N, C-alpha and C positions, 0 to 999 in steps of 0.2 A: 654781566658784560665783561668780556675779556679785553685785554690791552689792545689786541688787534682790532676789535670792534670799536673801542674808544678812538683809535687813530682813524679808522674809516669814518666814524661819525663826525669827527672834527673836520676831516677833509670834505665830506659831503655838505656839512652845514656852513662852514666858513670859507672853504676854498683855500687859496694861497695865504690868506690872512690868518688861517687857523693856527699855523705853526707859531706865528708871532703871539697870538693870544695865549697859547699853551706855555710859551717861554716867558712872557712879560706881565700878563694880567694876574694881579694878586687876588687870591680867592679868600674871602672872609673866614670860612670855617677853619682854615689852617694858617692864615696870614703868610701864605707862600704861593708860588705859581703852581699851575696844574702839573707841570713836569716835576717840580720838587715834591709835590704831594704824592704823585705816583711812585717816585723814587724811594720815599720813606715808607711805602706800603699801603697807602690809602687805596681803597677799592676803586677801580676805574669807573664804575657806575656812579659812585658818590662824587668823584671828581668831575665827571661829565655833567651831572645835574648842577653842581656848583658853578661850573663854567657857563652853562646855559642860563642860570639865574643872573649871573653878573653881566652876560652879554644880551640879556633881554630876549632870549629865544622863546617863542611862543610854546606853551605847554604841549600843543599838538605835535610839535616837532622834537620833543625831548625823549619820548619813549619809543622803544623798539628800533631805534636807529643803529646803524653800524653792522647790522646782520646781513649776511649774504642771502641772496635768493635761494630758496630750497632747491635741492637737486631734484631733477625729474626722473 
């Protein structure tokens, strides 16, 4: 997962509230917010999965999100 895919996944899953979660919700694996974890170099995929776990996102909506539709 790239950073742009992380941002798209957050927007798609959480809508306007997503930015608040990224900035304010402390993620247990790092004891920091998603934004802070990304800034120190944690992989976007790991941050996405930690964010989903803390926000109780169902497993079915955690994988493969954030990607654009394939070009035709």
